[in-house]
C-alpha positions as CSV (number, residue, x, y, z in Angstrom):
1,M,-35.1,-149.6,65.1
2,K,-32.1,-151.8,65.5
3,K,-33.3,-153.3,68.8
4,L,-36.7,-153.7,67.3
5,I,-35.6,-155.9,64.4
6,Q,-33.0,-157.8,66.5
7,A,-35.7,-158.9,68.9
8,L,-38.3,-159.5,66.2
9,I,-36.0,-161.6,64.0
10,V,-35.1,-163.9,66.9
11,E,-38.9,-164.3,67.6
12,A,-39.5,-165.2,64.0
13,G,-36.7,-167.7,64.2
14,L,-38.3,-169.5,67.0
15,I,-41.6,-169.7,65.0
16,A,-39.7,-171.1,62.0
17,L,-37.9,-173.7,64.2
18,Q,-41.2,-174.9,65.6
19,Y,-42.4,-175.6,62.0
20,Q,-39.2,-177.2,61.0
21,S,-39.3,-179.6,64.0
22,R,-42.5,-181.0,62.5
23,I,-41.8,-180.5,58.8
24,D,-43.5,-183.8,57.8
25,T,-46.8,-182.2,58.8
26,V,-46.2,-178.8,57.3
27,Q,-48.2,-177.8,54.2
28,I,-45.9,-177.3,51.2
29,T,-47.2,-175.9,47.9
30,E,-45.6,-174.8,44.6
31,K,-45.5,-171.1,43.7
32,G,-44.0,-172.1,40.4
33,A,-41.8,-174.7,38.8
34,K,-39.1,-175.8,41.3
35,D,-40.3,-172.9,43.6
36,L,-41.8,-174.0,46.9
37,V,-43.5,-172.2,49.7
38,T,-44.5,-173.6,53.1
39,E,-47.0,-172.6,55.7
40,A,-43.9,-171.7,57.8
41,D,-42.9,-169.0,55.3
42,I,-46.4,-167.5,55.4
43,A,-46.6,-167.7,59.2
44,V,-43.2,-166.1,59.8
45,E,-43.8,-163.3,57.4
46,D,-47.3,-162.6,58.8
47,H,-45.8,-162.4,62.3
48,I,-43.0,-160.0,61.2
49,R,-45.4,-157.9,59.2
50,K,-47.9,-157.4,62.0
51,K,-45.3,-156.5,64.5
52,L,-43.6,-154.0,62.2
53,A,-47.0,-152.5,61.3
54,A,-47.8,-152.0,64.9
55,A,-44.4,-150.3,65.6
56,T,-44.1,-148.3,62.4
57,P,-47.6,-147.8,61.0
58,D,-46.5,-145.3,58.4
59,F,-43.9,-147.6,56.8
60,G,-44.5,-149.7,53.7
61,F,-43.8,-153.4,53.5
62,L,-42.4,-155.6,50.8
63,G,-42.3,-159.4,51.6
64,E,-41.7,-162.4,49.6
65,E,-45.1,-164.0,50.4
66,S,-47.4,-161.0,50.6
67,L,-48.5,-158.1,48.5
68,E,-46.5,-154.9,48.8
69,T,-47.9,-152.0,50.8
70,L,-46.8,-148.5,50.3
71,G,-45.2,-146.0,52.7
72,E,-44.3,-142.4,52.1
73,K,-40.6,-142.6,52.7
74,S,-39.7,-145.9,54.3
75,R,-40.5,-149.6,53.8
76,W,-39.5,-152.9,55.4
77,I,-38.2,-155.6,53.1
78,V,-38.6,-159.1,54.4
79,D,-37.7,-162.6,53.4
80,P,-39.3,-164.9,56.0
81,I,-37.3,-168.0,55.1
82,D,-34.4,-167.6,52.6
83,G,-33.5,-171.1,51.7
84,T,-36.9,-172.8,51.8
85,H,-35.6,-176.0,50.2
86,S,-32.9,-176.3,52.8
87,F,-35.5,-175.6,55.5
88,I,-37.7,-178.4,54.2
89,H,-34.8,-180.8,54.1
90,G,-33.8,-180.1,57.7
91,Q,-30.6,-178.4,56.8
92,Y,-28.9,-175.6,58.7
93,Y,-28.2,-173.0,56.0
94,W,-31.4,-171.0,55.8
95,S,-32.1,-167.6,57.3
96,I,-34.6,-164.8,58.0
97,S,-33.9,-161.4,56.6
98,I,-35.3,-158.0,57.5
99,A,-34.1,-154.7,56.0
100,L,-35.3,-151.1,56.2
101,E,-35.2,-148.9,53.2
102,T,-35.6,-145.1,53.5
103,E,-35.8,-142.9,50.5
104,G,-34.4,-145.6,48.3
105,E,-31.4,-146.5,50.5
106,I,-31.1,-149.6,52.6
107,C,-30.1,-148.2,56.0
108,L,-30.7,-151.1,58.4
109,G,-30.6,-154.8,58.1
110,A,-30.6,-158.1,60.0
111,V,-30.1,-161.7,59.0
112,Y,-30.6,-164.5,61.4
113,A,-29.8,-168.2,60.9
114,P,-31.7,-169.9,63.7
115,L,-30.0,-173.3,63.6
116,L,-26.6,-171.8,63.5
117,K,-27.6,-169.2,66.2
118,D,-25.9,-166.5,64.1
119,L,-27.4,-163.0,64.1
120,Y,-25.9,-160.5,61.8
121,V,-27.0,-156.8,61.9
122,A,-25.8,-153.6,60.4
123,E,-26.7,-149.9,60.3
124,K,-25.6,-147.7,57.5
125,G,-22.3,-146.1,58.4
126,K,-21.9,-147.9,61.7
127,G,-20.3,-151.2,60.8
128,A,-21.6,-154.8,61.0
129,L,-21.9,-157.2,63.8
130,K,-22.3,-161.0,64.2
131,N,-23.7,-161.9,67.6
132,D,-22.7,-158.5,68.9
133,Q,-19.1,-158.8,67.7
134,K,-17.7,-156.6,64.9
135,I,-17.0,-158.5,61.7
136,K,-14.8,-157.7,58.7
137,T,-14.0,-159.2,55.3
138,S,-11.1,-161.5,54.6
139,D,-7.6,-160.6,53.6
140,T,-7.4,-163.0,50.7
141,S,-5.8,-161.0,47.8
142,E,-5.6,-163.6,45.0
143,L,-8.5,-165.4,43.3
144,A,-6.4,-168.6,43.2
145,Q,-6.5,-168.7,47.0
146,A,-10.2,-167.6,47.3
147,M,-13.3,-169.5,48.5
148,V,-16.4,-168.2,46.7
149,G,-20.1,-168.8,47.0
150,T,-22.9,-168.7,44.4
151,G,-26.4,-169.9,43.8
152,F,-28.7,-171.0,40.9
153,A,-32.0,-169.3,41.2
154,C,-31.8,-168.9,37.5
155,L,-32.0,-172.7,37.0
156,R,-35.1,-173.0,39.2
157,A,-36.7,-170.3,37.0
158,N,-35.6,-172.2,33.8
159,L,-33.9,-169.1,32.4
160,K,-32.0,-169.4,29.2
161,E,-29.2,-167.2,30.6
162,N,-28.0,-169.1,33.6
163,N,-25.0,-169.3,36.0
164,L,-23.5,-172.5,34.8
165,A,-20.9,-171.2,32.3
166,R,-19.9,-168.4,34.7
167,F,-19.6,-170.9,37.5
168,C,-17.3,-173.1,35.5
169,R,-15.0,-170.2,34.6
170,I,-14.8,-169.0,38.2
171,A,-14.5,-172.5,39.7
172,S,-11.5,-173.3,37.6
173,R,-9.7,-170.2,38.9
174,T,-10.5,-170.4,42.6
175,M,-9.4,-172.6,45.4
176,D,-12.9,-173.8,46.5
177,Q,-16.5,-173.1,46.0
178,R,-19.7,-173.3,48.1
179,R,-23.4,-173.3,47.4
180,F,-25.2,-172.9,50.7
181,G,-28.7,-172.0,49.4
182,S,-29.4,-168.7,51.2
183,A,-28.3,-165.6,49.4
184,A,-29.0,-163.4,52.5
185,L,-26.7,-165.6,54.5
186,D,-24.1,-165.8,51.7
187,C,-23.8,-162.1,51.7
188,C,-23.2,-162.1,55.4
189,L,-20.5,-164.8,55.1
190,V,-18.5,-162.4,52.8
191,G,-18.8,-159.7,55.5
192,D,-17.7,-162.3,58.1
193,G,-14.6,-163.4,56.1
194,Q,-16.0,-167.0,55.7
195,L,-16.3,-166.4,51.9
196,D,-14.1,-164.1,49.8
197,A,-16.8,-163.4,47.3
198,F,-20.4,-164.3,46.4
199,W,-22.3,-163.8,43.2
200,E,-25.7,-164.7,41.9
201,Q,-28.2,-163.6,39.2
202,Q,-31.9,-163.2,38.9
203,L,-32.6,-162.6,42.6
204,N,-35.2,-160.4,44.2
205,L,-34.6,-157.4,46.5
206,Y,-35.8,-159.2,49.6
207,D,-33.2,-161.9,49.0
208,V,-30.2,-159.6,49.4
209,A,-31.3,-156.2,50.8
210,A,-30.2,-156.9,54.4
211,G,-27.3,-159.1,53.6
212,A,-25.7,-156.7,51.1
213,L,-25.8,-153.9,53.7
214,I,-24.2,-156.2,56.3
215,A,-21.5,-157.2,53.9
216,A,-20.8,-153.6,52.8
217,E,-20.6,-152.3,56.4
218,A,-18.1,-155.1,57.1
219,G,-15.9,-153.7,54.2
220,A,-17.2,-155.6,51.2
221,T,-17.7,-154.2,47.7
222,V,-21.2,-154.5,46.3
223,T,-21.4,-154.2,42.5
224,D,-23.1,-155.7,39.5
225,F,-21.3,-158.1,37.1
226,S,-19.8,-155.1,35.2
227,G,-18.4,-153.5,38.4
228,R,-20.9,-150.8,38.7
229,P,-21.3,-150.0,42.5
230,G,-24.7,-150.5,44.1
231,L,-27.1,-153.4,44.7
232,N,-28.7,-154.9,41.6
233,P,-30.6,-158.1,42.6
234,Q,-30.4,-159.3,39.0
235,A,-26.6,-159.4,39.0
236,V,-25.2,-159.3,42.5
237,L,-21.4,-159.5,43.1
238,I,-20.1,-159.1,46.6
239,T,-16.4,-159.4,47.4
240,N,-13.8,-158.6,49.9
241,G,-12.5,-156.0,47.5
242,R,-9.2,-157.6,47.0
243,V,-10.4,-160.2,44.4
244,L,-12.9,-157.9,42.7
245,A,-10.8,-157.1,39.7
246,E,-10.0,-160.7,38.9
247,L,-13.6,-161.8,39.3
248,L,-14.8,-159.0,37.0
249,E,-12.7,-160.5,34.2
250,L,-14.6,-163.7,34.5
251,M,-18.1,-162.3,34.9
């Protein structure tokens, strides 16, 4: 399965790049207020879905742009372009995400950033790789020395409870902050030691399923904002473990 999704996600990246190279002609529509979808999102997901269905016909499928199909024990979880706004604007930080869930547990995941040429992959219990090289979390032990990442899906959704106050609390206590625009890739950056922590709220499972597994297999903690272990897309906190306690005080 690992070889299958590694090859497939690179194929999907090439398709996405073809669309981005002619973005001025690509159809872009609104799914909701401040929430865009392009024909590239749909084409990439369709390509992935068809290839996975052919290889694993008994598996279910959950994608951002299509209806969920059911499988008995396993399902694929796919975000065809995580960071659509970045994609539309010709920026680098967007990614494609594929995860495999079996009996409720994410056991395989891949995240690919085509313009960065970075391919992250992990299997449950076997560690995490970036471009076939093993990765691990950072050694930063104090929040004052930490670089953290976050996102603001809550603002696009116009939610009353948003990330602004939490961001201000954390920003004032950390060395630096980043907002890249792809939650899947942000999770991987924690696993790769490029970020010391990442948090976001009001996400969907397809945004973080693969990335959270990759981070965890690289040594990261995956909790909610109260410190409860496990992946909760509504309140995702991923850290190198060393700054977790300090961050929980600010959540």
